C-alpha positions in Angstrom: -82.0 79.8 -2.4 -79.5 77.0 -1.8 -77.3 76.9 1.3 -74.1 77.6 -0.8 -75.6 80.6 -2.6 -77.1 82.2 0.5 -75.3 85.5 1.4 -73.3 85.4 4.6 -75.4 86.4 7.7 -74.8 88.1 11.0 -71.2 89.0 11.9 -69.7 90.3 15.2 -69.5 93.8 13.8 -73.2 93.7 13.1 -73.9 92.7 16.7 -71.9 95.6 18.0 -73.7 97.9 15.5 -77.2 96.8 16.6 -76.5 97.2 20.3 -75.0 100.6 19.8 -77.9 101.9 17.8 -80.4 100.4 20.2 -78.7 101.9 23.2 -78.0 105.4 21.8 -81.0 105.8 19.5 -79.4 107.1 16.4 -76.8 106.3 13.8 -74.9 109.5 14.5 -74.4 108.6 18.2 -73.7 105.0 17.5 -71.1 105.9 14.8 -69.3 108.1 17.4 -69.2 105.3 19.9 -67.9 102.7 17.4 -65.4 105.1 15.8 -67.0 104.9 12.4 -68.6 107.5 10.1 -72.3 107.8 10.0 -72.5 106.8 6.3 -70.4 103.7 6.9 -72.6 102.6 9.8 -75.7 103.3 7.7 -74.3 101.1 4.9 -73.6 98.3 7.4 -77.1 98.4 8.7 -78.6 98.3 5.2 -76.3 95.4 4.4 -77.5 93.5 7.4 -81.2 94.1 6.8 -80.7 92.9 3.2 -79.0 89.8 4.4 -81.8 89.1 6.9 -84.5 90.3 4.5 -86.2 92.2 7.3 -86.0 95.7 8.8 -84.4 95.9 12.3 -85.3 99.5 13.0 -88.2 101.8 12.3 -86.9 105.3 11.5 -88.8 108.1 13.2 -88.1 111.8 13.3 -86.4 111.6 16.8 -84.9 108.2 17.1 -84.6 104.7 15.7 -86.9 102.2 17.2 -86.3 98.4 17.2 -88.7 96.2 15.3 -89.6 92.8 16.8 -86.9 91.2 14.8 -84.5 93.9 15.9 -85.4 93.4 19.6 -84.7 89.7 19.3 -81.4 90.2 17.6 -80.4 92.8 20.2 -81.2 90.4 23.0 -79.1 87.7 21.3 -76.3 90.2 20.7 -76.1 91.3 24.3 -75.5 87.6 25.4 -72.9 86.9 22.7 -71.0 90.1 23.2 -70.9 89.6 27.0 -69.4 86.1 26.5 -66.9 87.4 24.0 -65.8 90.3 26.2 -65.4 88.0 29.1 -63.3 85.6 27.1 -61.1 88.4 25.8 -60.6 89.7 29.4 -59.6 86.2 30.6 -57.1 85.8 27.8 -55.5 89.3 28.5 -55.4 88.6 32.2 -53.7 85.2 31.6 -56.4 83.0 33.0 -55.8 80.3 30.3 -52.7 78.2 29.9 -49.7 80.2 28.8 -48.8 79.7 25.1 -45.3 78.3 24.7 -43.3 77.5 21.6 -40.2 78.2 19.5 -39.7 79.9 16.2 -36.4 79.4 14.5 -35.7 82.3 12.1 -33.1 83.2 9.5 -32.8 85.8 6.7 -31.2 85.5 3.3 -28.9 88.5 3.9 -26.7 89.6 6.8 -27.9 93.2 6.4 -31.4 92.1 7.5 -30.1 91.6 11.0 -29.8 95.4 11.3 -33.5 95.9 11.3 -34.7 92.5 12.7 -34.0 93.2 16.4 -36.6 96.0 16.6 -39.2 93.7 15.2 -38.2 90.8 17.5 -38.5 93.1 20.6 -42.1 93.8 19.7 -42.7 90.1 19.2 -41.2 89.3 22.6 -43.5 91.8 24.3 -46.5 90.2 22.7 -45.4 86.5 23.2 -43.1 86.5 26.2 -43.2 82.7 26.6 -42.3 81.9 23.0 -38.6 81.5 22.3 -37.5 83.2 19.2 -34.2 81.8 17.9 -32.3 83.8 15.2 -29.9 81.5 13.5 -27.5 83.4 11.3 -25.6 80.2 10.5 -28.4 79.5 8.0 -28.1 82.8 6.2 -26.2 81.3 3.3 -29.0 78.8 2.5 -32.2 79.5 4.5 -34.5 77.7 2.1 -32.5 74.5 2.4 -32.6 74.8 6.2 -36.3 75.4 6.1 -36.9 72.3 3.9 -34.6 70.2 6.2 -36.6 71.3 9.3 -33.8 73.4 10.8 -35.9 76.5 10.5 -39.5 77.4 11.0 -39.5 80.8 9.2 -37.2 82.4 6.6 -37.1 85.9 5.3 -35.8 85.7 1.7 -35.7 87.6 -1.6 -35.5 84.5 -3.9 -38.8 82.8 -4.5 -38.6 79.3 -5.8 -41.2 77.0 -7.4 -40.8 74.4 -4.7 -44.3 73.3 -3.6 -43.0 72.4 -0.2 -42.5 76.0 0.6 -45.1 78.8 0.9 -44.0 82.3 0.1 -45.8 85.6 1.1 -44.7 89.1 0.0 -43.2 91.1 2.8 -41.7 94.4 1.3 -39.8 95.8 -1.7 -36.4 97.4 -1.6 -34.0 98.9 -4.1 -30.4 97.9 -4.9 -28.1 100.9 -5.5 -24.5 101.6 -6.4 -22.5 102.7 -3.3 -19.4 104.8 -3.7 -17.0 107.1 -1.8 -18.1 110.7 -1.8 -15.3 111.7 -4.2 -15.8 108.8 -6.7 -16.5 109.6 -10.3 -20.1 108.2 -9.9 -20.8 110.4 -7.0 -23.6 112.9 -7.8 -24.8 111.1 -10.8 -28.5 110.2 -11.1 -27.7 106.7 -12.2 -24.8 104.4 -13.1 -25.1 102.4 -16.3 -24.5 98.7 -15.5 -21.8 98.4 -18.1 -19.9 101.2 -16.4 -19.2 98.7 -13.6 -16.9 96.8 -15.9 -14.1 99.3 -15.1 -14.6 99.1 -11.3 -13.3 97.0 -8.4 -16.6 95.6 -7.0 -17.0 94.7 -3.3 -19.8 92.2 -2.7 -20.9 89.4 -0.4 -19.3 86.0 -0.3 -22.4 84.6 -2.0 -21.7 86.4 -5.3 -20.5 83.1 -6.8 -23.6 81.2 -5.9 -26.8 80.7 -7.9 -28.8 82.8 -5.5 -27.0 86.1 -5.8 -29.1 89.0 -7.1 -25.9 91.0 -7.9 -24.5 88.1 -9.9 -27.8 87.9 -11.8 -27.7 91.6 -12.6 -24.1 91.5 -13.9 -24.6 88.3 -15.8 -27.7 89.5 -17.6 -25.9 92.6 -18.7 -22.8 90.6 -19.7 -20.7 92.7 -17.3 -17.6 91.5 -15.5 -15.9 94.0 -13.1 -12.2 94.5 -13.3 -11.8 93.0 -9.9 -14.2 91.4 -7.4 -13.6 91.1 -3.7 -16.0 89.1 -1.5 -16.7 89.9 2.1 -19.2 88.5 4.5 -20.3 91.6 6.4 -21.8 94.9 5.2 -19.7 96.9 7.6 -16.5 95.7 6.0 -17.7 96.4 2.5 -18.7 100.0 3.4 -15.4 100.7 5.1 -13.5 99.7 1.9 -15.9 101.6 -0.3 -15.7 104.7 1.9 -11.9 104.6 1.7 -12.1 104.7 -2.1 -10.9 101.2 -2.9 -14.0 100.3 -5.0 -17.8 100.3 -5.3 -20.6 98.0 -4.1 -24.1 97.1 -5.0 -26.2 97.0 -1.8 -29.8 97.5 -0.6 -30.5 101.2 -0.2 -31.9 100.8 3.3 -28.8 98.8 4.4 -26.5 101.8 3.7 -28.8 104.5 4.9 -26.9 105.1 8.2 -23.6 105.5 6.3 -25.2 107.8 3.7 -26.7 109.9 6.5 -23.2 110.2 8.1 -21.8 111.2 4.7 -19.1 108.5 4.5 -20.6 107.0 1.3 -23.0 108.1 -1.5 -25.5 106.1 -3.6 -26.6 106.2 -7.2 -29.4 104.4 -8.9 -28.4 101.1 -10.6 -29.2 101.6 -14.3 -31.5 104.2 -15.7 -34.7 102.5 -14.3 -33.2 101.3 -11.1 -33.4 97.8 -9.7 -35.9 96.6 -7.1 -36.6 93.2 -5.5 -39.3 91.7 -3.3 -38.7 90.1 0.0 -40.8 87.2 1.2 -41.6 85.2 4.3 -41.1 81.5 3.7 -42.6 78.6 5.7 -43.1 74.9 5.0 -46.4 74.4 3.1 -47.4 71.3 5.1 -47.0 72.9 8.5 -49.8 74.2 10.6 -48.8 77.8 11.5 -49.1 78.4 15.2 -50.9 81.6 16.2 -47.6 83.2 17.5 -45.8 82.5 14.2 -48.7 83.9 12.2 -48.5 87.0 14.5 -44.8 87.3 13.9 -45.3 87.3 10.1 -48.1 89.9 10.4 -45.8 92.0 12.7 -43.0 91.8 10.1 -45.4 92.8 7.3 -46.9 95.8 9.2 -43.6 97.1 10.4 -41.7 96.6 7.1 -44.5 97.5 4.6 -42.7 100.8 3.8 -39.3 99.1 3.8 -36.9 98.7 6.7 -35.2 102.0 5.9 -38.1 103.8 7.5 -37.5 101.9 10.8 -33.8 102.5 10.6 -34.4 106.2 10.1 -36.7 106.4 13.1 -34.2 104.6 15.3 -31.5 107.0 14.3 -33.7 110.0 15.0 -34.5 108.6 18.5 -30.9 107.8 19.4 
């Protein structure tokens, strides 16, 4: 078998598996120590023995006994695991040089700054010596700022074909029609897009740019509202909608607090609704520092169910 076609060999998880079985004498006890099920551990052991093409244990009625190959691997595993455990402890206790750096971050929508602080607090706890600069002045054109070197990371909902930028999916959200509680749309399951032609629409100042999702929705349906008023902040839009001066199309999670308070209501946009995907964006040619990679993973984990979930939790805890 050639080097390239040979199956991958021993991994760290295998070393911990071997030492646990050798120490406790059974798969059941080892599984309990490692926090795995007995079938899963048995599968890992069979996988390792197939890779090595040799048995590592002899199965007896009372316990599992190491074969000569198993004894040698266990001896090696003890040495490696001891060194790894020591290294991990040194890192945790700060015996190595402190990681320092800066991440400049912006999002493509001002509403994102409602959920971003909770994520940034978690990041600060994990990387206390990394400066995280949120730069809302680049909200209008984060991808341009990223290309120009003014940002290190952008959270956007428009994905381009620019090879200089690498996009990774972050979470999905839904755009909804927002109305006052006594509006004619209130209580409806959905609002036909063409019904917006008779409405005063409040939207963000970016509606007239090529990157507006709302503009794209209206344009594709050939709908032009009776009147359009552009504002920069979500709070201002919601105040005017709640007062009955018009309607808006906003992210469902962005209006969650106002819906919960009963000041506005939401309806699905069109019969099938309208969802979009948010992405993290970085420069393709950049080497991603560990702390920036960790920030992206933190965003993905905490926002995988949509930021509305986190907003809801914050409201319940307040």
